[in-house]
C-alpha positions in Angstrom: -22.2 88.7 365.6 -20.2 91.5 363.9 -17.9 88.9 362.3 -20.9 87.1 360.8 -22.3 90.4 359.4 -18.9 91.2 357.8 -18.9 87.7 356.2 -22.4 88.2 354.8 -21.5 91.7 353.5 -18.4 90.3 351.8 -20.5 87.6 350.1 -23.1 90.1 348.9 -20.4 92.4 347.5 -18.8 89.4 345.7 -22.2 88.5 344.2 -22.9 92.0 343.0 -19.4 92.3 341.4 -19.9 89.0 339.6 -23.3 90.1 338.3 -21.9 93.4 337.1 -19.0 91.6 335.3 -21.4 89.1 333.6 -23.7 91.9 332.4 -20.7 93.8 331.1 -19.5 90.8 329.1 -22.9 90.2 327.7 -23.2 93.8 326.5 -19.9 93.5 324.7 -21.0 90.3 323.0 -24.3 91.9 321.9 -22.3 94.9 320.6 -20.1 92.7 318.6 -23.0 90.9 317.0 -24.4 94.3 315.8 -21.1 95.6 314.3 -21.5 93.9 310.9 -24.8 95.8 310.3 -23.0 99.1 310.9 -20.3 98.0 308.4 -22.8 97.4 305.5 -21.7 99.3 302.5 -24.2 100.3 299.8 -22.9 100.6 296.2 -25.3 102.0 293.7 -24.2 101.4 290.1 -25.5 104.0 287.6 -25.9 102.3 284.2 -28.1 103.4 281.2 -31.4 102.7 279.5 -32.7 99.2 279.7 -32.3 98.7 275.9 -28.6 99.5 276.0 -25.5 97.7 277.0 -24.7 99.4 280.3 -27.8 98.0 282.1 -27.1 94.3 281.7 -23.4 94.7 282.4 -24.3 96.8 285.5 -26.6 94.1 286.8 -23.8 91.5 286.3 -21.3 93.7 288.2 -23.7 94.2 291.1 -24.1 90.4 291.3 -20.3 90.0 291.3 -19.8 92.6 294.0 -22.5 91.1 296.2 -20.9 87.6 295.9 -17.3 88.6 296.3 -17.0 91.6 298.7 -18.2 90.9 302.2 -20.5 93.6 303.6 -21.4 95.1 300.2 -24.9 95.6 299.0 -24.7 96.5 295.3 -27.5 97.4 293.0 -27.7 98.5 289.4 -29.9 101.5 288.5 -31.3 102.4 285.0 -30.4 106.0 284.1 -30.0 108.5 281.3 -26.4 107.2 280.9 -23.1 109.1 280.8 -24.0 112.7 281.6 -26.7 111.7 284.2 -24.2 109.3 285.7 -21.5 111.9 286.1 -24.1 114.0 288.0 -25.1 111.0 290.1 -21.5 110.6 291.1 -21.2 114.3 291.9 -24.3 114.3 294.2 -23.4 111.0 295.8 -26.5 109.1 294.6 -24.2 106.6 292.8 -20.9 105.3 293.9 -19.9 103.6 290.6 -21.0 104.8 287.1 -20.7 103.7 283.5 -19.5 106.7 281.4 -18.0 107.4 278.0 -14.4 108.5 278.1 -15.2 111.7 276.2 -17.9 112.7 278.6 -15.7 112.0 281.6 -13.1 114.3 280.1 -15.6 117.0 279.5 -16.8 116.8 283.1 -13.3 116.8 284.6 -12.2 119.8 282.5 -15.5 121.8 282.5 -16.1 121.7 278.7 -18.9 120.8 276.3 -22.1 120.1 278.3 -20.1 120.6 281.5 -19.0 124.1 280.5 -18.7 126.2 283.7 -19.9 123.0 285.6 -16.5 121.3 286.2 -16.8 118.1 288.3 -13.9 117.7 290.7 -12.6 114.4 292.1 -13.6 112.1 289.3 -11.5 109.0 289.1 -11.4 106.0 286.8 -11.7 102.3 287.8 -11.2 100.7 284.3 -11.8 101.1 280.6 -14.2 98.4 279.4 -14.8 98.2 275.7 -15.2 100.4 272.6 -18.6 102.2 272.3 -19.4 102.4 268.7 -21.5 105.2 267.3 -24.0 103.2 265.2 -26.2 105.2 262.8 -29.1 103.1 261.8 -31.9 103.6 259.3 -34.4 101.4 257.4 -33.6 100.3 253.8 -36.9 101.8 252.6 -35.8 105.4 253.6 -33.2 105.3 250.9 -30.6 107.0 253.2 -27.2 105.5 252.4 -24.8 108.0 253.9 -24.6 110.9 256.5 -25.2 113.5 253.8 -28.5 111.7 253.0 -29.8 112.6 256.5 -30.2 116.3 255.6 -33.9 117.3 256.0 -34.7 114.0 257.7 -36.1 113.2 261.1 -33.1 112.0 263.1 -32.9 110.7 266.7 -29.7 112.1 268.1 -30.0 110.6 271.6 -31.6 111.8 274.8 -31.1 115.5 275.5 -27.7 116.1 277.2 -26.6 112.5 276.7 -23.2 111.2 275.5 -24.9 110.0 272.3 -26.2 113.4 271.6 -22.7 114.8 271.8 -21.4 112.1 269.5 -24.2 112.8 267.0 -23.6 116.5 266.9 -19.8 116.1 266.5 -20.1 113.5 263.7 -22.6 115.6 261.8 -20.3 118.6 262.1 -17.5 116.6 260.6 -19.7 116.2 257.5 -20.6 119.9 257.5 -24.1 119.3 258.9 -25.7 121.0 261.9 -29.0 120.5 263.7 -30.4 123.2 261.5 -30.0 120.8 258.5 -32.0 118.0 260.1 -35.1 117.5 262.2 -33.4 116.5 265.5 -35.4 114.2 267.8 -34.1 113.8 271.3 -34.9 110.2 272.0 -33.5 107.4 274.2 -32.3 104.1 272.5 -35.6 102.4 273.2 -37.7 105.4 272.1 -35.6 105.7 268.9 -36.1 102.0 268.1 -39.9 102.2 268.5 -40.2 105.4 266.5 -38.0 104.0 263.7 -40.1 100.9 263.5 -43.3 102.9 263.4 -42.0 105.3 260.7 -42.0 108.4 263.0 -38.3 109.0 262.4 -35.9 108.2 259.5 -32.6 107.5 261.2 -31.1 107.2 264.7 -27.7 107.5 266.4 -27.0 104.8 269.0 -23.7 104.8 271.0 -23.2 101.4 272.4 -21.2 98.2 272.1 -22.4 96.1 269.2 -24.7 94.2 269.0 -27.0 96.4 271.0 -30.6 95.4 271.9 -32.2 98.5 270.5 -30.9 97.8 266.9 -31.4 94.1 267.2 -35.1 94.9 268.0 -35.4 96.9 264.8 -33.5 94.4 262.6 -35.8 91.6 263.8 -38.8 93.3 262.1 -37.3 95.5 259.3 -34.3 95.4 256.9 -31.9 97.9 258.4 -29.0 99.9 256.9 -26.0 101.0 259.0 -24.6 104.3 257.8 -20.8 104.4 257.6 -18.5 107.1 259.1 -15.3 106.9 257.2 -12.7 108.7 254.9 -11.7 112.3 255.3 -14.8 113.0 257.5 -13.7 110.4 260.0 -10.2 111.8 260.0 -11.4 115.3 260.6 -13.5 114.1 263.5 -10.6 112.3 265.1 -8.3 115.3 264.7 -10.7 117.6 266.5 -11.8 115.0 269.1 -9.0 112.6 269.9 -11.2 110.4 271.9 -12.5 108.7 268.8 -11.0 105.7 267.1 -11.9 103.9 263.9 -13.7 100.5 264.2 -15.4 98.1 261.9 -18.9 96.7 262.6 -18.5 93.1 261.2 -20.9 91.7 258.6 -23.8 89.7 260.2 -23.6 91.6 263.5 -27.3 92.2 262.9 -29.9 90.3 260.9 -29.5 90.9 257.1 -26.4 93.0 257.5 -24.3 91.5 254.7 -21.2 93.7 254.7 -18.7 95.2 257.1 -19.5 98.8 258.1 -16.8 101.5 258.9 -17.6 103.4 262.1 -16.0 105.4 264.9 -16.1 104.7 268.6 -15.4 106.2 272.0 -14.5 104.1 275.1 -16.8 102.8 277.8 -15.4 103.0 281.3 -16.3 102.8 285.0 -15.9 106.0 287.0 -16.0 106.7 290.7 -14.9 109.7 292.8 -12.1 110.3 295.3 -14.6 109.8 298.1 -14.3 106.1 297.6 -11.5 104.7 299.8 -8.6 102.9 298.2 -9.4 99.5 299.6 -13.0 99.6 298.3 -11.8 100.7 294.8 -9.2 97.9 294.9 -11.8 95.3 296.0 -14.3 96.3 293.3 -11.7 96.3 290.5 -10.3 92.9 291.6 -13.8 91.4 291.9 -14.8 92.5 288.4 -11.7 91.3 286.6 -11.7 88.1 288.6 -15.2 87.3 287.2 -15.1 88.3 283.6 -17.0 85.2 282.6 -20.1 86.7 284.3 -19.8 89.8 282.1 -19.4 87.7 279.0 -22.6 85.9 279.9 -24.4 89.2 280.4 -23.6 90.6 277.0 -21.5 89.9 273.9 -19.2 92.9 274.5 -18.1 91.2 277.7 -15.6 89.4 275.5 -13.8 92.7 274.8 -13.3 93.5 278.5 -9.8 92.4 279.6 -7.2 93.4 282.2 -4.7 94.1 279.5 -6.9 96.8 277.9 -8.4 98.2 281.1 -6.4 101.4 281.0 -6.8 102.1 277.2 -8.4 105.5 276.6 -8.5 106.4 280.3 -9.3 110.1 280.1 -9.3 110.9 283.8 -6.9 109.9 286.6 -7.0 106.3 287.7 -8.2 105.7 291.3 -5.2 104.7 293.5 -7.1 101.5 294.5 -7.6 100.5 290.9 -4.0 101.4 290.1 -2.8 99.1 292.8 -4.7 96.2 291.3 -3.4 96.8 287.8 0.1 96.9 289.0 -0.2 93.4 290.5 
């Protein structure tokens, strides 16, 4: 009798052990299935206004990252552009940002609009294309040069934006301050609408050409692009070495019959040192492995190349991006 009881007890113990092992294995399998969700990485890309160049390029980059980096959920956000984007990187609401190289330098060194507000940890992913400062007016205003803007209503960009800094610096190179004009702090889209409606006389637009805001104006009015050239351009570049001379080719915009001398800064992608090296490497590799998508998003995409990706880099390159460019 006792032998039979021992046998039954042995069987019951074996059954319980088997059940426990099965449950344990099932729990591990369930845990493995849930791991990919925990690994999801969100990448918010801070761009610019919807009428500018950053926004369509940012949308294209988000699409590239989603298709080429497993576990990444990337989105492009419309913002106030460079200065706002630096602040978004600082507070962590954006992981990648479009910025001008001059604004990135100001932030990293605590100068200009970032005076006493130095932003530590900024890193570059890549330089993209020249951002030309385009000064546009309508033919009927009679304004033909920068000096002709004295006393006029001029859109100088959104308050605190990269465009506003460019406008102020260019005017200074011509001996003009905001006291000499009626400065209007407007975004690209707002400037376009106000110029068409006759509420302003001229506007500064810092963007790769052609840019949608100016195309919109040129579709309804005969525009004039005001040149920045000669000694004034040289003075500007001597004081602010971020600028380079460029030419806006004839027929860039409707009824633009001649080349126009201008100056430009450099568009770039910035991140912070909080991004790990592998992610920075993967993002950079995905972008430069799919340049055709950027070319389809905007005409300036043709200017984005791996060979020029470190031109004008005004802040330290992220180690992950540096690894990619050395390959």
